[in-house]
N, C-alpha and C positions, 0 to 999 in steps of 0.2 A: 557537438551532437551529444545528447544524453546517452549514458551507458545503461540506464535502467528506467523503468516507469513505475509509478505508484498511483494508487487510486484513493481518493477521499470521497466518502459518502457520508452525509450527515442526516440523521433522522431523530427528531425530537431531542436535540441537544446531545446526542450520542453519535459516535463515529464507528464505522466498521473497522474492526481490528482482527488480525490473526496472530496466533502465538506460535513461535518457532519451537519445535520439539527439542532441538539440541541444547538450547540455553534458556528456554522459558521466557525469552523476550517477546514483547508484543510489537507489532508493526502494521503499517498500512499495507494492504494486499498489493502485490506486484512483483517485479523481478527484473533480472538482467535481459537486455536486448540481445537478440541473435544478429548475426552479420547481415542477413537479408531482410530484416524488419525495420520499420520505422517505429517511433515511440508508441503510437496508438495501436499498431498491430501487436507490439510486444505486450502492452497492457491487456488487450483482449485475449491473447493466448494465455498469459499468466492467470487471469481471472478464470478462464475455462479450466485450467489445470488445478488451481488451488480451490476454487469454489464452483464446481460444475453446475450446480442447481441455481446459482445466483444469476439473475438477469439485470443488467444495468443499461440505462439509456441516457441519452443526452450528455455524452462525455465530451468535455472540453478541457483544453489545456489551461491550467490555473497559473502555473509557475514553472520556470526552468531553474533548478537550483544547482549551482556550481560553487562549492565551498569546501573547506577542509574541516574534518572532524577534529574538534578541539582536544580530544583525549588521545586518539590514535595517530592523528596527522594524515589519515587516509583522505584522499580527494573524493568528494561526492559529486556525482553528475547525474541528476535525476530530472525526468519530465514528470511533473505532478499534475494529475488530471482530477477533475471533479465531475461526479455523476449527479445529474439532477434528480434521477429516480432510480429505484432498485426494487426488485421483488424476488421472491423465491426463498428457498430454504438455505440456511448456512451450513451446508454439508461439506466437510473437508474432502477434497479429491486427492491431494498429495499427502498421504498419511506418513510418509517417510520424513517430510520436511515440517509439516504443521500438525498440531494436535487440537487446536481450538479456533473457533471463529465466533465473535460476539459483537453485539452493539454495546459499546462501553464509553464512559467518559474518560478521555485520555490522561487526565491529571492523576498523579499518584501511582501510575503503572510503570513498570520497568520496560522502557521502550528502546528500540534500536536507535543509534545516533541519527539516522535519516528521519525516523519517525518523530524523534524529539524536535528536530528542526521543523518538521511540518506542523506538529502540535503547537509549537510556540508561535506560529503564524496564523492559526485558525481562530475564528470568532466563537469558539465553543468553550 
């Protein structure tokens, strides 16, 4: 079972990314699963916390990723979802954790290890 959930939304060749405040790394929105949640519930909660004005629809599981980070050796266990559509403003809800949300091309950005894994498998 996945320990966290991530969301991939693609619009016009760009993906939705958020930037962590503590280290400036970009990542796909999402986060860790709570004990009483399934992967999709986790994703919905995390999106509501991180980007409260964003509405996403048509969410489906794209991939379950279980691998090791080549640098740290940390085990990744993520459910990666794709949204067919999105609307609303990219306003940060959790300002302690995140400082930016943007539609970006993921190449050339400093990404978290999980987000690099996702980026390398995307058709963008």
